[in-house]
N, C-alpha and C positions, 0 to 999 in steps of 0.2 A: 419774018424780016431781021436782016443779023444786026442787032444792034452793040457797036462799039463802045466802050467805056473807056475815059482816059484818066489819066490822075498823074499829077504834076509830083516827081520825088528825087530824092536824093542821094544819090550813089554813096554807101556805107562801106564797100568791101569791094574791091574786085581782085577773084582771081582764077586760075586757067581752069576756063570752060562753064562758072558761074559768075552774077554778078548777084549784090544784097541790094538792094533800094530801097529807101525809107518812104513810105506812103502815109499820106495822114487817114485814116479809114472815118467816114462820120458819118451818122444816123440818118436817119431822116428831115435831119434840121436843115439838110442843106437845101432847101426849096423852100423856107421857112424867110418869113421877111422881119421878123424877127428877131433871126441868131445870134446879130451882133448886143444883145443887151441879155440872151439869156446864159446860165453861167452850166449850162447842160455837160455831164460828166461822159456821154456818148460819145466823143470826140477822142480817139486815141492814134500813136503811132504804130504804125504795125511795117515791120520788115518784109518784104518780100523778094525770095528766091529767085533769078533766070536761070538756066539752064541754058546756058547760051555765051559763047565765047566774043567780047566784044571788046579787043586789046587797047582801044580809042580812047574807053573811059578813065576819068580817075576819079579817088575818093573824093566827094564835096560838088562832083558835077550836077547841075540838075537836069532831070529827064522826063521825058512822058513817057509813062509805060501806058500800053493799052489791053484790052482783054476783048471778049466775046461777052456777052452780058448772058447766055445761054451756060457758059463753066460756071456762074453760081447757082444756077436753078439746076445744074447735073452735080452738085457740091453736095447741096442741103438734097435733094435727093439717097445719094447715098451715103449723105451721114448719118441725117433724119429720120426718112421716111423706110428706108427699108428696113433698118435697124428696128424702129416702133414695131413693124408687122412684123418683122422674123420673130420678135420676140414674144409677142403675142401670139401668134400662130403655135409657136416653141408649147408656152404655157397652155393654152387651151389643147390641142393634142395631147399634152400630156397628162391634162386632168378627166377629159373625158376618153381617147382613145389609146392611151398606155397606161393606163388605171396606175400613177404610178403614185399620186398622192399631191397634195398642192406642194409641199416641202421641196420633193423632186423636180417637180415642174418648172417650180423657180428656179433651183438651181439648175437645168438641162438648159432653162433659155438666156440666164448666166454665159452658161457653156457657150452657146449657138454662138451668142453679142459678141464673146471673146474672138470666137472660130474667126469669125467673119470681119472684126477686125482684124485681127490679124494677117488676111487675107488681103483682104483694102494697101495693108502696110508692105505686103507682099508685092504690091501692085502698083505701088506707088510712082514707080520710075518710068512706067506705060502709061499713066495718067498725067505724066507732067506737059504741060503745052509752055511753048515758050512762046514768049510773050514779045510783040513786038514792040523795040527801045527804041526810042532817038533823044537826041538834044535837043532842052529845051533854049 
């Protein structure tokens, strides 16, 4: 089942081929019954860049940004799960199979992470999806 998450945001900038929208990112406090009385600092404003040409939008317009919930899970998997597995496996391989010692194993593990994040950065354009956006 595909879950669509909708957030209300304000258009901060409109450029050719992209729109920047500011949304309020909220933590698990969203469903809490005492959120009005809480002074949690987990809420923050986030700017989202949407790679889509939408000429009728203007700065200050209120819009609704929609995105699939699965995108967040994929981002967590690519950003945290794979890197920790890569780091640990490189560290273990360096110590056990390659016999290079702990210091060099740590160096190779960090090098593997740097290469992995560099590859992610290069393919960032392929992973960006266009979020549906409409006036509120």
